N, C-alpha and C positions, 0 to 999 in steps of 0.2 A: 407631060417632058419639059422639063425647065424651060427651054428656050425656046418655046412655043410658046408657053406661057410670058413671058416677056417681053416675047414679038407682040402678041394681039395688043398684052398688053399697052405695050408704045404704040401700035395703030388704034386703040382706046382710045390713047390721051390726046395726040394729033386730029381724031378723026371729033370726040368730045370738042379745044379748045374751039374746031374752025365753027362748026356747028355752035356753039357760046356765042363770040367772036359776032356770025352771022345772026344773031339773036340782037342783039345789040346793038349792030349798026340798021338791020328792021322794027330795031324797037318791038323786038315779039318775044315777050318775055318767057311766055313757054319754054321755047329755042334753047333761048340763051341756058335756063333751065333743064332744060334737056342735055345743053354741051358739057357746064357742070358736071354732072351726074355721070356722066358718061365718062370723062375725064378722069373722074375719083376709081369710079372702077376699072376703067384702064392702070390706072396710079397702084389698087391694089391689086390685081390681077398678075400685076408684075412685081411687087413686092413678093406676093405668094411664090413667082418663081423663082427669085433670088433662097425664099425660105427654101421651096423644093431644094435647088442645089446643096444650098449650104450642110441640110439632115445625107441626104447623096454621099456626096464626099465625108463626113462623120459618118458611115453604113462603111463608108467604103474603108476610111483609114482602119477604122474597132473589127471589120474585118481580118486586114492583111496584118494588125496587133494581133487577133485571134489564131491564123494565121501560125507567127510569127512565136509565139507561146509552142504549140504544137511541136511544131519543127524542133525549137528547145527542147521540151520533154522527150521523144520519141528517141534522140542524138541521143540524151544521157542514160534514156532506160538501155542505147543497142551496146553500148559503151560496157 
C-alpha cells in the first residue's frame, strides 16, 4: 500500500536524522553515517510510495476509459 510506504518512509527519514544528529553531537561517525543512510532509505521509500500512487491512479484512469469505450460500443450495436 502506497500510504504505508509513505508513512514508513517518513518515519525512517526522521529516525535517520535523529541518529545523524546524535552521531554529530557525540562525535560518532558510524552513528552519523547510519543516520544518513537510514534517512536516504526513508526518502527512497517515500518516493516509491509516490510512484505507486501515480501508477495506481493511471491504471484506474485507463480502466475507466476502457469501460467507457466498451459501453459506447455496446450502445452503438444495440441501436
